[in-house]
C-alpha positions as CSV (number, residue, x, y, z in Angstrom):
1,X,-10.5,6.6,-32.5
2,X,-9.5,6.1,-28.8
3,X,-12.4,8.2,-27.7
4,X,-14.8,6.1,-29.8
5,X,-13.4,2.9,-28.4
6,X,-13.8,4.2,-24.8
7,X,-17.4,5.2,-25.5
8,X,-18.1,1.8,-27.0
9,X,-16.6,0.1,-23.9
10,X,-18.8,2.2,-21.6
11,X,-21.9,1.1,-23.6
12,X,-20.9,-2.6,-23.2
13,X,-19.6,-2.3,-19.6
14,X,-21.3,0.8,-18.0
15,X,-19.1,2.6,-15.4
16,X,-19.9,1.6,-11.9
17,X,-18.8,2.7,-8.4
18,X,-15.7,0.8,-7.2
19,X,-17.3,0.5,-3.8
20,X,-21.0,-0.5,-4.2
21,X,-21.1,-1.0,-8.0
22,X,-23.9,1.5,-8.5
23,X,-23.8,3.2,-11.9
24,X,-21.5,6.3,-12.0
25,X,-20.4,8.8,-14.6
26,X,-16.8,7.6,-14.8
27,X,-15.1,4.2,-14.3
28,X,-12.9,3.5,-11.4
29,X,-14.5,6.1,-9.1
30,X,-16.8,6.3,-6.1
31,X,-20.4,7.3,-6.0
32,X,-21.2,10.2,-3.6
33,X,-22.3,7.8,-0.8
34,X,-19.2,5.7,-0.9
35,X,-17.0,8.8,-1.2
36,X,-18.6,10.2,2.0
37,X,-18.1,6.8,3.8
38,X,-14.4,6.5,2.8
39,X,-12.1,7.9,5.5
40,X,-9.3,9.5,3.5
41,X,-6.3,10.4,5.6
42,X,-6.0,14.1,4.8
43,X,-5.2,15.7,8.1
44,X,-2.2,15.5,10.3
45,X,-0.7,12.0,10.3
46,X,2.3,10.1,11.7
47,X,5.3,10.7,9.4
48,X,6.3,7.1,10.0
49,X,3.2,4.9,9.8
50,X,0.6,7.2,8.3
51,X,-1.9,6.8,11.2
52,X,-4.0,10.0,11.9
53,X,-2.7,12.2,14.7
54,X,-5.7,14.5,15.4
55,X,-3.9,16.4,18.1
56,X,-1.1,17.6,15.7
57,X,-1.2,21.0,14.0
58,X,-2.3,21.2,10.3
59,X,0.6,20.5,8.0
60,X,2.7,19.0,10.8
61,X,4.3,15.6,10.3
62,X,4.7,14.3,13.9
63,X,5.5,10.7,14.9
64,X,2.8,8.9,16.8
65,X,3.5,7.5,20.3
66,X,3.9,4.0,18.9
67,X,6.5,4.9,16.3
68,X,8.3,7.0,18.8
69,X,8.6,4.3,21.4
70,X,9.0,1.4,18.9
71,X,10.5,2.7,15.6
72,X,9.4,0.3,12.9
73,X,12.7,0.3,10.9
74,X,11.9,2.5,8.0
75,X,12.2,6.3,7.6
76,X,8.9,7.7,6.4
77,X,5.4,6.3,5.7
78,X,2.1,7.3,4.2
79,X,-1.3,5.8,4.0
80,X,-4.2,6.9,1.8
81,X,-7.3,5.8,3.8
82,X,-8.4,4.0,6.9
83,X,-9.1,0.3,6.5
84,X,-12.9,0.4,6.8
85,X,-16.1,0.9,4.9
86,X,-15.9,1.0,1.1
87,X,-12.1,1.1,1.0
88,X,-11.9,-2.2,2.9
89,X,-14.4,-3.8,0.5
90,X,-12.5,-2.6,-2.5
91,X,-9.2,-4.0,-1.2
92,X,-10.7,-7.3,-0.3
93,X,-12.2,-7.7,-3.8
94,X,-8.8,-6.9,-5.3
95,X,-7.0,-9.3,-2.9
96,X,-9.3,-12.3,-3.0
97,X,-11.6,-12.0,-6.0
98,X,-9.1,-11.1,-8.8
99,X,-10.7,-7.7,-9.3
100,X,-7.7,-6.2,-11.0
101,X,-10.0,-3.6,-12.6
102,X,-10.0,-1.9,-9.2
103,X,-6.2,-1.4,-9.2
104,X,-6.4,2.0,-11.0
105,X,-8.5,3.7,-8.4
106,X,-6.3,2.4,-5.6
107,X,-3.1,3.5,-7.4
108,X,-4.5,7.0,-7.8
109,X,-5.1,7.1,-4.0
110,X,-1.6,6.0,-3.4
111,X,-0.3,8.7,-5.8
112,X,-2.1,11.4,-3.9
113,X,-1.1,10.2,-0.4
114,X,2.6,9.5,-1.2
115,X,3.4,12.1,-3.8
116,X,6.4,13.3,-1.9
117,X,7.8,9.8,-1.4
118,X,7.2,8.8,-5.0
119,X,9.0,11.9,-6.2
120,X,12.1,11.1,-4.1
121,X,12.4,7.3,-4.5
122,X,15.1,5.7,-6.7
123,X,13.5,2.3,-6.6
124,X,9.8,1.4,-6.1
125,X,8.9,-2.2,-5.1
126,X,6.0,-4.2,-3.7
127,X,5.9,-6.3,-0.6
128,X,6.5,-9.8,-2.0
129,X,4.3,-12.9,-1.6
130,X,5.7,-16.4,-1.2
131,X,5.4,-18.4,-4.4
132,X,2.9,-20.9,-2.8
133,X,0.5,-18.1,-1.8
134,X,1.0,-16.4,-5.2
135,X,-0.1,-19.7,-6.8
136,X,-3.3,-19.7,-4.8
137,X,-4.1,-16.0,-5.3
138,X,-2.9,-15.8,-8.9
139,X,-1.6,-12.3,-8.3
140,X,0.3,-10.1,-5.8
141,X,-2.0,-7.2,-5.3
142,X,0.9,-5.0,-4.2
143,X,2.8,-5.8,-7.4
144,X,-0.3,-4.9,-9.4
145,X,-0.5,-1.5,-7.8
146,X,3.2,-0.8,-8.4
147,X,2.8,-1.5,-12.1
148,X,-0.1,0.9,-12.6
149,X,0.7,4.1,-14.5
150,X,-1.6,6.0,-12.3
151,X,0.9,5.5,-9.5
152,X,3.2,8.0,-11.2
153,X,6.4,6.5,-9.9
154,X,9.5,8.4,-11.1
155,X,12.0,5.9,-9.8
156,X,12.7,2.5,-11.3
157,X,9.7,0.1,-10.7
158,X,11.1,-3.3,-9.7
159,X,8.2,-5.8,-9.0
160,X,10.7,-8.5,-7.9
161,X,13.2,-6.5,-5.8
162,X,12.5,-8.6,-2.7
163,X,11.7,-12.3,-2.2
164,X,9.8,-14.0,0.5
165,X,12.1,-16.9,1.4
166,X,9.6,-19.1,3.2
167,X,5.9,-19.4,3.7
168,X,4.6,-18.3,7.1
169,X,1.5,-18.9,9.1
170,X,-1.4,-16.6,8.4
171,X,-1.0,-13.3,10.3
172,X,-4.8,-12.6,10.7
173,X,-5.6,-12.8,14.4
174,X,-2.0,-12.9,15.5
175,X,-0.7,-10.4,18.1
176,X,1.9,-7.8,17.2
177,X,4.6,-9.8,18.8
178,X,3.6,-13.0,17.0
179,X,3.5,-11.2,13.6
180,X,7.0,-9.8,14.1
181,X,8.3,-13.2,15.2
182,X,6.8,-15.1,12.3
183,X,8.3,-12.6,9.8
184,X,11.8,-12.5,11.3
185,X,14.4,-13.1,8.5
186,X,11.7,-14.0,6.0
187,X,12.4,-11.3,3.4
188,X,15.6,-11.1,1.3
189,X,16.8,-9.2,-1.7
190,X,16.3,-10.9,-5.0
191,X,19.9,-11.9,-6.1
192,X,19.1,-10.8,-9.6
193,X,18.2,-7.3,-8.4
194,X,20.5,-6.9,-5.5
195,X,22.7,-4.4,-7.3
196,X,19.8,-1.9,-7.4
197,X,19.6,-1.5,-3.6
198,X,23.0,-0.2,-2.4
199,X,22.8,3.6,-1.9
200,X,19.3,3.8,-3.2
201,X,16.2,5.4,-1.7
202,X,13.7,2.5,-1.7
203,X,10.0,2.9,-1.5
204,X,8.0,-0.2,-0.5
205,X,4.3,-0.5,-1.5
206,X,1.6,-2.6,0.1
207,X,-2.2,-2.7,0.3
208,X,-2.8,-2.7,4.0
209,X,-0.7,-1.9,7.1
210,X,-1.9,-3.4,10.4
211,X,1.1,-3.6,12.9
212,X,3.7,-2.9,10.2
213,X,5.5,-6.3,10.8
214,X,5.5,-7.3,7.1
215,X,6.8,-3.9,6.0
216,X,9.4,-3.9,8.8
217,X,10.7,-7.2,7.6
218,X,11.0,-5.9,4.1
219,X,12.7,-2.7,5.3
220,X,15.2,-4.7,7.3
221,X,16.1,-6.7,4.2
222,X,16.5,-3.6,2.1
223,X,18.7,-1.9,4.8
224,X,20.9,-5.0,5.1
225,X,21.4,-4.9,1.4
226,X,22.7,-1.3,1.6
227,X,19.6,1.0,1.0
228,X,20.3,4.6,1.9
229,X,16.7,5.2,2.9
230,X,13.6,3.1,3.1
231,X,10.1,4.5,3.0
232,X,6.7,2.8,2.9
233,X,3.4,3.7,1.2
234,X,0.1,1.8,1.7
235,X,-3.4,2.1,0.5
236,X,-5.0,1.6,3.9
237,X,-4.0,1.8,7.5
238,X,-5.8,-0.2,10.2
239,X,-6.9,2.4,12.8
240,X,-5.4,1.9,16.2
241,X,-7.6,0.9,19.0
242,X,-9.2,4.0,20.6
243,X,-8.8,6.2,17.5
244,X,-11.8,8.5,17.0
245,X,-12.7,10.4,13.9
246,X,-12.9,14.2,14.2
């Protein structure tokens, strides 16, 4: 019966590429062209922020120069793709166009990129939105990803572990210093969930990492509440200026 229902659904809503919406053999996947254009981070990458480090040896988990000189405040980090091409378009549709049907493919990317962190986490939580922004967007894309079964989280999934205590100015276009300043002391543990943090290994999930300011604010809140370890996992990493594909 489930197979019959799935076939019927495919007839009504034919599977399409998550990137360009061309017909595909299976739902929530990419066509060959979009797959080739998506920059999955599969080679050596920074163990802290997930940015590619082309000069590192295969299998090595170095720290990039930025994370070495300015540690972001969490322990380990992973990213699935670079924020460009089809991946960027998919994330923008999820974020601004209520395309929750795209969450499964992104959750699978997260599961592959952060398998080790997901296996070790006691608590898995999304980066929170302020209630006013949540009202406008109607969903928190990071929370939707955390809830997906494709993520394969072994720890306790807590969508409201942290709260955003006040609204902030938009971060788009802001410098690194401005982003960190605007987010200072913005995040806090949810009083109803605070007992889950002390001594726990906390894994924070978000859609995109640019400077890491938002995740750093969340990590600081989790550490202040007694987390033993804080890791981060994002779908996409904005490539640093001067990065070249190899």
